DRENSETI-134657 format. One line per 10 residues: their letters; for each residue x, y, z of C-alpha. Coordinates in steps of 0.001 Angstrom, whole numbers. Layout:
A = X:Y:Z  ...
# end
This chain:
MTDKIKHILI = 44175:-18198:-7512  40442:-17608:-7562  38989:-16821:-10979  37440:-13397:-11316  33699:-13338:-11882  32892:-12158:-15392  30559:-9168:-15243  28149:-8942:-18158  27449:-5308:-19055  23919:-4092:-19785
SSLADLCKIG = 23579:-765:-21618  20293:-991:-23568  16805:-2474:-23622  18062:-4980:-26188  20736:-6142:-23724  18149:-6448:-20958  15971:-8635:-23164  18834:-11082:-23695  19095:-12124:-20042  17955:-15721:-19781
KNKSTHPLNG = 16962:-15822:-23446  20461:-16216:-24850  21777:-18689:-22286  25265:-18940:-23747  26035:-15219:-23476  23413:-14040:-20924  22692:-16944:-18533  20209:-16774:-15671  23072:-17252:-13191  25193:-14423:-14613
HYELTNDIDA = 26578:-11367:-12819  25165:-8284:-14550  26027:-4614:-14281  24049:-1689:-15656  26415:817:-17267  23997:3725:-17821  20368:4819:-17569  18028:3088:-20019  14894:4529:-21611  12730:1427:-22126
SKSRDLDNGR = 9811:3210:-23845  10059:871:-26820  9199:-2072:-24543  5537:-1234:-25319  6092:-2574:-28820  7529:-5910:-27722  5793:-9317:-27876  2668:-8154:-29712  1917:-5447:-27182  2528:-7560:-24082
GFMPIGWCEP = 5712:-5646:-23495  8893:-6753:-21781  9083:-10443:-20948  10149:-10686:-17280  13568:-12184:-16647  12950:-15726:-15428  9514:-16049:-17033  7768:-19153:-18322  5010:-19062:-20893  1763:-20819:-19821
DELNKLDQAG = 2378:-23808:-22112  5861:-24235:-20599  4439:-24113:-17083  1846:-26724:-17999  4614:-29048:-19188  6577:-28422:-16004  3465:-29073:-13932  3131:-32510:-15479  6802:-33162:-14755  6675:-32115:-11090
FEYWRYGFTG = 6341:-28319:-11435  10005:-27492:-10913  9496:-24114:-12527  11969:-22522:-10084  14759:-23950:-12262  13859:-21287:-14806  14364:-18403:-12385  17136:-15839:-12215  19819:-16978:-9770  22565:-14438:-10442
VFDGNNHTIE = 23421:-10864:-9460  22063:-7691:-11037  23821:-4479:-9990  22236:-1325:-11360  25095:911:-10181  22402:3409:-9093  21168:3837:-12660  17522:3994:-13741  15525:1831:-16128  12580:4039:-17017
NLYINRPNGI = 9307:3565:-18897  9463:-229:-18726  6137:-1731:-19807  4664:-5170:-19010  1073:-6151:-19877  413:-9826:-19045  -2893:-9945:-17129  -3798:-13424:-18343  -469:-15130:-17708  243:-17494:-14841
GPVGMFGLAT = 3914:-16674:-14465  5101:-14064:-11911  5435:-10521:-13251  8090:-7912:-12464  11300:-6876:-14149  12346:-10255:-12782  9547:-12798:-12902  10998:-15606:-10834  14252:-15165:-8907  15811:-17811:-6671
GAEIKNVNIS = 18706:-16910:-4384  19358:-13866:-6549  20811:-10511:-5508  19259:-7432:-7103  20740:-4127:-6011  21254:-441:-6723  18644:-132:-9470  15743:2267:-9925  12861:1137:-12108  9913:3145:-13399
GNFTGNTSTD = 7065:1887:-15512  3646:314:-15786  3277:-3400:-14964  104:-5486:-15240  -5:-9155:-14269  -2169:-11820:-12674  -631:-13426:-9569  2701:-12444:-7966  2906:-9053:-9639  5323:-6327:-8578
GIAGQLSQKG = 8034:-3902:-9652  11277:-5788:-8938  10624:-9559:-8671  7306:-11384:-8915  8619:-14213:-6757  11881:-14197:-4792  13037:-17042:-2555  15945:-19009:-1056  17882:-16174:600  17360:-13760:-2267
KIINCSFSGE = 18199:-10097:-1640  16822:-6732:-2745  19222:-3931:-1744  18890:-205:-2392  16244:-528:-5110  13195:1516:-6007  10114:1313:-8174  7994:4240:-9306  4896:3889:-11446  1831:1661:-11520
ISGKESVGGL = 1468:-2001:-10514  -1792:-3880:-11189  -2578:-7535:-10524  -5009:-9887:-8824  -3354:-11913:-6048  -54:-11321:-4201  581:-7839:-5533  3332:-5589:-4153  5490:-2643:-5146  8790:-4525:-4783
IGFGSNITIT = 7949:-8223:-4365  4774:-10168:-5160  5674:-13218:-3068  8838:-13653:-1007  10118:-16572:1049  13293:-16422:3154  14457:-13139:1622  15985:-9827:2713  14933:-6376:1516  16901:-3314:2649
KSHVSGAVRG = 16969:419:1873  14318:241:-844  11173:2216:-1616  8073:2445:-3799  6141:5419:-5177  3140:5596:-7491  190:3203:-7222  -249:-490:-6318  -3590:-2148:-7130  -4809:-5692:-6626
TVYVGGLLGC = -7642:-7895:-5399  -6307:-9992:-2529  -3005:-10023:-600  -1979:-6527:-1624  810:-4501:-25  2711:-1376:-927  6072:-3139:-579  5159:-6843:-627  2094:-8866:-1513  3017:-11846:682
CTKSKIDNCY = 6144:-12866:2555  7261:-15563:4961  10439:-16009:7010  11846:-12759:5640  13531:-9563:6832  12626:-6056:5687  14815:-3172:6885  14775:586:6284  12162:610:3531  9452:3148:2852
LSASVNGSNI = 6371:3656:755  4791:6735:-792  2543:4910:-3279  -1235:4614:-2972  -2431:1077:-2213  -5799:-249:-3386  -7383:-3694:-2991  -10576:-5637:-2307  -9478:-7998:469  -6516:-8528:2828
LGILAGDCDR = -4479:-5410:2284  -1713:-3855:4368  80:-611:3706  3452:-2379:3677  2477:-6048:3183  -724:-7916:2418  192:-11124:4235  3289:-11647:6364  4308:-14431:8739  7398:-15281:10775
SKLNSCYSTA = 9169:-12196:9428  10960:-9135:10802  10198:-5546:9822  12536:-2868:11119  12460:910:10583  9891:882:7782  7269:3550:7218  4555:4736:4871  3095:8078:3842  655:6308:1521
NANISSNVSG = -3110:6291:1166  -4788:2869:1432  -8220:2048:39  -9831:-1358:591  -13210:-3023:867  -12412:-5286:3841  -9680:-6776:6011  -7210:-3924:6239  -4894:-3869:9212  -2554:-932:9197
LIGRCDSNEI = 921:-2005:8173  98:-5666:7450  -3201:-7107:6255  -2773:-10577:7747  -77:-10847:10390  1213:-14022:12052  4192:-14331:14422  6096:-11328:13114  8570:-9028:14844  7876:-5367:14063
NNCYWDSQKN = 10105:-2564:15367  10061:1180:14727  7534:987:11881  4744:3475:11313  2274:5044:8887  691:8462:8395  -2327:8299:10690  -3784:11493:9217  -4152:9788:5853  -5137:6355:7225
NFTNMPS = -6973:6274:10528  -6403:2614:11387  -6999:1648:14990  -5122:-1644:15086  -1370:-2065:14994  -129:-5585:14110  2342:-7165:16464
# end
């Protein structure tokens, strides 16, 4: 007989903060379920004003130690399942502009499945900054998720994923505002070898260089049935749906040409 997977129930901001911190009761490879909506307004008071510490986050001094040991920081990432049961985590606050770890509700996630959760808040990071997972890799999945609010970072900034490699995103959307410097996209900052299906964007997107309405930089990936009603503002290197596009397959994707009069469609 196969053992049943133990589902760990999350019902408060305090519970959310335990994931990955208390490894005996809330391990990074656990299967989590949200039981109700959570008002995370008090996250502004956490960690001396830096707010919520992303799940799967390393402090700079930890990353420096890992760098000296071969930089296997991915071992610290979330590898489990998080099922929001269509509930909302609202007013989540993260303010870590000087950190070097990825920023999102999940900082680093490896092979994880994050589904059926709506997140609203204000997130500020440095590199790999987004609403759901700063970095997601190794067949990780984002399913039926949304972010609404403001995302600000420097490099690889997206509404759902900052940087993704070999991942799948389906039936998810972003509203609000996404701001960055380079590799900025409404849904993803950068992605490679990934699949994005049935996603949409209604957030404004702002950046200085290499910006796309849906993705800043994308290669060897597939985008199907995705669209945007967003406004995009950039200084240079904007290319419609994707800022920098290499060997992608794009089908049935579009943007609002009345708001953004781009003349080139990536292929």
